[in-house]
DRENDO-1510 file (C-alpha; in Angstrom, 1 decimal, always signed):
<recs>
REC; n; res; u; v; w
REC; 1; UNK; +46.1; -13.4; +15.1 .
REC; 2; UNK; +42.4; -13.8; +16.0 .
REC; 3; UNK; +40.2; -15.2; +13.4 .
REC; 4; UNK; +37.4; -13.0; +12.2 .
REC; 5; UNK; +34.6; -15.4; +11.6 .
REC; 6; UNK; +31.2; -15.2; +13.1 .
REC; 7; UNK; +27.9; -17.3; +12.8 .
REC; 8; UNK; +24.5; -15.9; +13.9 .
REC; 9; UNK; +21.1; -17.3; +13.8 .
REC; 10; UNK; +18.0; -15.3; +14.4 .
REC; 11; UNK; +14.7; -17.0; +15.0 .
REC; 12; UNK; +11.4; -15.1; +15.6 .
REC; 13; UNK; +7.8; -16.0; +15.0 .
REC; 14; UNK; +8.3; -14.6; +11.6 .
REC; 15; UNK; +11.6; -15.4; +10.3 .
REC; 16; UNK; +14.5; -17.9; +10.4 .
REC; 17; UNK; +17.6; -16.3; +9.4 .
REC; 18; UNK; +21.3; -17.8; +9.6 .
REC; 19; UNK; +24.3; -15.7; +8.7 .
REC; 20; UNK; +28.1; -16.6; +8.6 .
REC; 21; UNK; +31.0; -14.0; +7.6 .
REC; 22; UNK; +34.5; -14.3; +7.3 .
REC; 23; UNK; +36.1; -10.8; +7.5 .
REC; 24; UNK; +39.2; -12.0; +5.8 .
REC; 25; UNK; +37.7; -14.0; +3.0 .
REC; 26; UNK; +37.8; -13.5; -0.7 .
REC; 27; UNK; +34.4; -12.6; -1.5 .
REC; 28; UNK; +32.8; -15.9; -1.7 .
REC; 29; UNK; +29.1; -16.0; -1.1 .
REC; 30; UNK; +25.9; -18.3; -0.9 .
REC; 31; UNK; +22.8; -16.0; -0.4 .
REC; 32; UNK; +19.1; -16.9; -0.4 .
REC; 33; UNK; +16.7; -14.3; +0.8 .
REC; 34; UNK; +13.7; -15.4; -1.6 .
REC; 35; UNK; +14.0; -12.1; -3.6 .
REC; 36; UNK; +16.5; -12.0; -6.5 .
REC; 37; UNK; +17.4; -8.4; -6.2 .
REC; 38; UNK; +18.1; -8.5; -2.7 .
REC; 39; UNK; +20.2; -11.6; -3.2 .
REC; 40; UNK; +22.1; -9.7; -6.1 .
REC; 41; UNK; +22.8; -6.7; -3.9 .
REC; 42; UNK; +24.1; -8.8; -1.0 .
REC; 43; UNK; +26.4; -10.9; -3.5 .
REC; 44; UNK; +27.6; -7.5; -4.6 .
REC; 45; UNK; +28.4; -6.4; -1.1 .
REC; 46; UNK; +30.2; -9.8; -0.4 .
REC; 47; UNK; +32.2; -9.7; -3.9 .
REC; 48; UNK; +33.6; -6.4; -3.5 .
REC; 49; UNK; +34.3; -6.1; +0.1 .
REC; 50; UNK; +35.9; -9.5; +0.1 .
REC; 51; UNK; +34.0; -10.6; +3.0 .
REC; 52; UNK; +32.7; -14.3; +2.6 .
REC; 53; UNK; +29.0; -14.2; +3.3 .
REC; 54; UNK; +26.4; -17.2; +3.7 .
REC; 55; UNK; +23.0; -16.0; +4.3 .
REC; 56; UNK; +19.8; -18.0; +4.1 .
REC; 57; UNK; +16.6; -16.7; +5.3 .
REC; 58; UNK; +12.7; -17.9; +5.5 .
REC; 59; UNK; +9.8; -16.3; +6.7 .
REC; 60; UNK; +6.3; -15.0; +6.2 .
REC; 61; UNK; +6.5; -11.5; +4.8 .
REC; 62; UNK; +9.0; -9.6; +2.6 .
REC; 63; UNK; +9.5; -6.9; +4.9 .
REC; 64; UNK; +10.2; -9.2; +7.9 .
REC; 65; UNK; +12.7; -11.2; +5.7 .
REC; 66; UNK; +14.7; -8.2; +4.5 .
REC; 67; UNK; +14.8; -6.5; +7.9 .
REC; 68; UNK; +16.0; -9.6; +9.7 .
REC; 69; UNK; +18.6; -10.2; +6.9 .
REC; 70; UNK; +19.9; -6.9; +7.7 .
REC; 71; UNK; +19.8; -7.4; +11.3 .
REC; 72; UNK; +21.4; -11.0; +11.2 .
REC; 73; UNK; +24.1; -10.1; +8.9 .
REC; 74; UNK; +24.9; -6.9; +10.7 .
REC; 75; UNK; +25.2; -8.8; +13.9 .
REC; 76; UNK; +27.5; -11.4; +12.4 .
REC; 77; UNK; +29.6; -8.6; +11.3 .
REC; 78; UNK; +29.8; -7.0; +14.6 .
REC; 79; UNK; +30.8; -10.1; +16.3 .
REC; 80; UNK; +33.6; -10.9; +13.7 .
REC; 81; UNK; +34.8; -7.5; +14.3 .
REC; 82; UNK; +35.4; -8.2; +18.1 .
REC; 83; UNK; +36.8; -5.2; +20.0 .
REC; 84; UNK; +37.9; -3.6; +16.7 .
REC; 85; UNK; +41.4; -3.5; +17.7 .
REC; 86; UNK; +44.0; -2.9; +14.9 .
REC; 87; UNK; +41.6; -2.1; +12.2 .
REC; 88; UNK; +41.4; +1.0; +9.9 .
REC; 89; UNK; +38.0; +1.8; +11.4 .
REC; 90; UNK; +37.1; +4.3; +8.6 .
REC; 91; UNK; +36.5; +3.3; +5.0 .
REC; 92; UNK; +34.9; +5.6; +1.8 .
REC; 93; UNK; +34.3; +5.0; -1.7 .
REC; 94; UNK; +33.3; +7.0; -4.6 .
REC; 95; UNK; +32.0; +4.3; -7.3 .
REC; 96; UNK; +30.8; +4.7; -10.7 .
REC; 97; UNK; +28.4; +2.3; -12.4 .
REC; 98; UNK; +27.9; +3.3; -16.0 .
REC; 99; UNK; +26.0; +6.6; -15.5 .
REC; 100; UNK; +25.6; +6.4; -11.9 .
REC; 101; UNK; +27.9; +7.6; -9.3 .
REC; 102; UNK; +27.6; +6.6; -5.7 .
REC; 103; UNK; +29.3; +7.6; -2.5 .
REC; 104; UNK; +29.5; +5.5; +0.7 .
REC; 105; UNK; +31.6; +6.1; +4.0 .
REC; 106; UNK; +31.7; +4.0; +7.0 .
REC; 107; UNK; +33.0; +4.5; +10.6 .
REC; 108; UNK; +32.9; +1.4; +12.7 .
REC; 109; UNK; +32.8; +3.7; +15.7 .
REC; 110; UNK; +30.0; +1.4; +17.7 .
REC; 111; UNK; +27.6; +4.6; +17.8 .
REC; 112; UNK; +25.1; +3.6; +15.3 .
REC; 113; UNK; +23.9; +6.0; +12.6 .
REC; 114; UNK; +22.6; +5.3; +9.1 .
REC; 115; UNK; +21.8; +7.7; +6.5 .
REC; 116; UNK; +20.9; +6.5; +3.2 .
REC; 117; UNK; +19.7; +8.7; +0.1 .
REC; 118; UNK; +19.4; +6.5; -3.0 .
REC; 119; UNK; +17.8; +9.2; -5.0 .
REC; 120; UNK; +15.5; +6.9; -6.9 .
REC; 121; UNK; +12.5; +7.9; -8.9 .
REC; 122; UNK; +10.7; +4.5; -9.0 .
REC; 123; UNK; +9.1; +3.3; -5.9 .
REC; 124; UNK; +10.4; -0.4; -6.6 .
REC; 125; UNK; +13.6; -1.7; -8.0 .
REC; 126; UNK; +13.2; -5.3; -9.7 .
REC; 127; UNK; +11.3; -7.3; -7.0 .
REC; 128; UNK; +12.3; -5.0; -4.0 .
REC; 129; UNK; +10.6; -1.8; -3.0 .
REC; 130; UNK; +13.2; +1.0; -2.5 .
REC; 131; UNK; +12.0; +1.6; +1.1 .
REC; 132; UNK; +13.0; -2.0; +1.9 .
REC; 133; UNK; +16.4; -1.7; +0.2 .
REC; 134; UNK; +16.7; +1.3; +2.6 .
REC; 135; UNK; +15.5; -0.7; +5.5 .
REC; 136; UNK; +17.9; -3.3; +4.9 .
REC; 137; UNK; +21.1; -0.9; +4.9 .
REC; 138; UNK; +19.6; +0.8; +8.2 .
REC; 139; UNK; +18.9; -2.6; +9.9 .
REC; 140; UNK; +22.7; -3.8; +8.7 .
REC; 141; UNK; +24.1; -0.6; +10.0 .
REC; 142; UNK; +22.5; -0.3; +13.1 .
REC; 143; UNK; +23.2; -4.2; +14.0 .
REC; 144; UNK; +26.8; -3.7; +13.2 .
REC; 145; UNK; +26.9; -0.6; +15.3 .
REC; 146; UNK; +28.4; +1.5; +12.4 .
REC; 147; UNK; +28.1; +5.0; +11.4 .
REC; 148; UNK; +27.2; +4.7; +7.5 .
REC; 149; UNK; +26.3; +7.1; +4.8 .
REC; 150; UNK; +25.3; +6.1; +1.6 .
REC; 151; UNK; +24.2; +8.3; -1.3 .
REC; 152; UNK; +23.5; +8.1; -5.0 .
REC; 153; UNK; +25.2; +11.3; -6.5 .
REC; 154; UNK; +24.4; +10.7; -10.2 .
REC; 155; UNK; +22.5; +8.5; -12.4 .
REC; 156; UNK; +19.3; +7.9; -14.3 .
REC; 157; UNK; +19.0; +4.0; -14.3 .
REC; 158; UNK; +17.4; +3.1; -11.0 .
REC; 159; UNK; +19.0; -0.4; -11.1 .
REC; 160; UNK; +22.6; +1.2; -11.6 .
REC; 161; UNK; +22.2; +3.7; -8.8 .
REC; 162; UNK; +21.3; +1.2; -6.3 .
REC; 163; UNK; +23.9; -1.3; -7.3 .
REC; 164; UNK; +26.4; +1.5; -7.3 .
REC; 165; UNK; +25.5; +2.3; -3.8 .
REC; 166; UNK; +26.0; -1.5; -2.6 .
REC; 167; UNK; +29.4; -1.4; -4.6 .
REC; 168; UNK; +30.5; +1.7; -2.9 .
REC; 169; UNK; +29.2; +0.4; +0.6 .
REC; 170; UNK; +31.1; -2.8; +0.0 .
REC; 171; UNK; +34.3; -1.0; -0.8 .
REC; 172; UNK; +34.2; +1.5; +2.2 .
REC; 173; UNK; +33.4; -1.6; +4.5 .
REC; 174; UNK; +36.3; -3.5; +3.0 .
REC; 175; UNK; +38.6; -0.6; +3.9 .
REC; 176; UNK; +37.0; +0.0; +7.4 .
REC; 177; UNK; +37.4; -3.7; +8.5 .
REC; 178; UNK; +40.9; -4.0; +7.3 .
REC; 179; UNK; +43.6; -4.7; +9.6 .
REC; 180; UNK; +46.2; -1.8; +10.0 .
REC; 181; UNK; +49.7; -3.4; +10.7 .
REC; 182; UNK; +50.8; +0.1; +12.2 .
REC; 183; UNK; +47.9; +0.0; +14.6 .
REC; 184; UNK; +48.0; -2.2; +17.7 .
REC; 185; UNK; +45.3; -0.4; +19.6 .
REC; 186; UNK; +41.9; +1.2; +19.2 .
REC; 187; UNK; +41.6; +3.6; +16.5 .
REC; 188; UNK; +40.0; +6.2; +19.1 .
REC; 189; UNK; +41.6; +8.8; +21.6 .
REC; 190; UNK; +38.9; +7.5; +24.0 .
REC; 191; UNK; +40.8; +3.9; +24.1 .
REC; 192; UNK; +37.4; +2.3; +23.3 .
REC; 193; UNK; +34.9; +2.5; +20.4 .
</recs>
């Protein structure tokens, strides 16, 4: 059985990002993006997806760092998935967090499309603008070559809304990357993803 590990480095004039993933991990993580709320959200993604994630980022501007974290982590996940043979492919979750409720759906189809609707009223959550959080998820999904929908359905605490979305994304991703013992081929009538 092929190990589903990957290590990616992204070096630009603006950032240096390293990411390692283990799709068959236990949710262990070591995250350093320089931004506490972003660290917390990626830790949440790791913990609930059971994907081990190591991510370390340095760079000039917050936008560049957050974007390149999404790209690098997404590329690592993409590489770890290989040809995606024998996986479930689809995953979805409806997750409550206190008064908030979030929905996420993932299709590891290799046709990137990311739709994010956090439905926040504030422009910034903790130390990160909401636009950067959305951009992280978009960059992650595009680099992973996945179709991802994430939406806050209810809630009033802005931190809870976003965290519920990351928990939902984690569970949807966990289900999608899981090996399906009944499936030996690619989960597509085309024969490829």
